[in-house]
C-alpha positions in Angstrom: 113.2 -33.0 -47.4 111.1 -35.5 -49.3 112.5 -37.9 -51.9 110.6 -36.3 -54.7 112.1 -32.9 -53.9 115.6 -34.4 -53.7 115.0 -36.2 -57.0 113.7 -33.0 -58.8 116.9 -31.1 -57.7 119.1 -34.0 -59.0 117.4 -33.7 -62.3 117.9 -30.0 -62.5 121.6 -30.2 -61.3 122.5 -33.0 -63.6 120.9 -31.1 -66.5 122.8 -28.0 -65.7 126.2 -29.9 -65.3 125.7 -31.6 -68.6 124.8 -28.3 -70.5 121.3 -29.3 -71.0 118.7 -26.6 -70.8 115.0 -26.6 -70.2 112.9 -25.8 -73.3 112.6 -22.0 -73.2 108.8 -22.1 -73.6 108.6 -24.2 -70.4 110.6 -22.0 -68.1 107.7 -19.6 -67.3 105.5 -22.6 -66.5 108.0 -24.2 -63.9 108.9 -21.4 -61.5 111.1 -22.6 -58.6 108.6 -21.7 -55.9 105.9 -23.9 -57.7 108.3 -26.8 -58.1 109.3 -26.7 -54.4 105.6 -26.3 -53.2 104.4 -29.1 -55.4 107.1 -31.6 -54.7 107.2 -31.0 -50.9 103.5 -30.9 -50.3 101.8 -33.2 -52.9 101.5 -36.0 -50.2 100.2 -33.9 -47.2 97.1 -36.0 -47.5 98.9 -38.8 -45.8 99.5 -36.8 -42.6 96.7 -38.4 -40.6 96.2 -41.8 -42.2 98.9 -43.9 -40.5 98.0 -45.5 -37.2 100.4 -47.6 -34.9 99.5 -51.3 -34.9 100.9 -54.6 -33.7 101.8 -56.7 -36.7 103.0 -60.3 -37.0 105.9 -61.7 -39.1 107.9 -64.9 -39.2 111.4 -64.6 -37.9 114.6 -66.3 -39.2 113.7 -69.6 -37.4 110.1 -69.6 -38.8 108.4 -68.6 -35.5 105.7 -65.9 -35.6 106.6 -62.7 -33.7 104.9 -59.4 -33.0 106.4 -56.1 -34.0 105.3 -52.5 -33.9 104.1 -51.3 -37.3 101.4 -49.2 -39.0 98.0 -49.7 -40.6 96.4 -47.2 -42.9 93.0 -45.6 -41.9 91.2 -43.3 -44.4 88.3 -42.6 -42.3 89.2 -39.1 -41.0 88.7 -37.3 -44.3 88.0 -39.9 -47.1 88.7 -38.0 -50.3 90.8 -38.8 -53.2 94.6 -38.7 -52.7 95.5 -35.6 -54.8 92.2 -33.8 -54.0 92.7 -34.3 -50.3 96.2 -32.7 -50.4 94.9 -29.6 -52.4 92.0 -29.1 -49.9 94.1 -29.5 -46.8 96.7 -27.0 -48.1 94.0 -24.5 -49.1 92.3 -24.8 -45.7 95.8 -24.2 -44.1 95.8 -20.8 -45.9 98.3 -21.7 -48.5 97.6 -19.6 -51.7 98.3 -22.1 -54.4 98.5 -21.3 -58.1 96.3 -23.1 -60.7 99.4 -25.0 -61.8 100.3 -26.0 -58.3 96.8 -27.2 -57.8 96.8 -29.3 -61.0 100.2 -30.7 -60.2 99.3 -31.8 -56.7 95.7 -33.0 -57.8 96.9 -35.1 -60.7 100.3 -36.4 -59.3 99.1 -39.9 -59.1 98.1 -39.7 -62.9 96.4 -42.8 -64.2 96.8 -44.7 -61.0 94.0 -42.5 -59.6 91.8 -42.8 -62.6 90.7 -46.5 -62.8 87.4 -46.0 -61.1 86.7 -42.5 -62.3 84.6 -41.1 -65.1 85.5 -40.2 -68.7 85.1 -36.7 -67.6 87.9 -37.1 -65.0 90.2 -38.7 -67.6 89.5 -35.7 -69.9 90.4 -33.4 -67.1 93.6 -35.2 -66.4 94.6 -35.1 -70.1 93.8 -31.4 -70.2 95.8 -30.7 -67.1 98.8 -32.5 -68.6 98.6 -30.4 -71.8 98.2 -27.1 -70.0 100.5 -27.6 -67.0 104.2 -29.0 -67.4 104.4 -28.9 -63.6 101.9 -31.9 -63.6 104.4 -34.1 -65.7 107.4 -33.0 -63.6 105.8 -33.8 -60.2 104.2 -37.0 -61.4 107.5 -38.3 -63.0 109.7 -37.2 -60.0 107.3 -38.8 -57.6 107.2 -42.1 -59.5 111.0 -42.2 -59.9 111.8 -41.1 -56.4 109.4 -43.7 -54.9 111.0 -46.4 -57.0 114.7 -45.4 -57.2 115.8 -43.4 -54.2 116.4 -44.6 -50.6 117.8 -42.8 -47.6 121.0 -44.2 -46.3 
């Protein structure tokens, strides 16, 4: 399971244990299937970008040593991060809902907008307003990337 999926379940479990309830008007916009699909598959775009490579680092005595690591290569299918995940999933035959498409497409939020047009920024803002799943996936992805670690 991915960190983001784990984190989403932690949020839901803790809310339930503390007698917190989701806003009733949001429940219909956050079906469990959509949360699972979006949190588990939002980064499918990364499946073919990591390539084994020999790296160099200094060891404890200050000497350079080689080690096996990875480089990133975007040449196979160079699209935007979220867009690529959506396209790959649709090509695999997954029937995504509009909300799942928006949540996966925009999970990088403003980090993905710096070089884009005002139209793209407007689309992002409209997706946030229309689709609570966008906010959930974006927040859980950010928090899980920065707070969770496997033991």
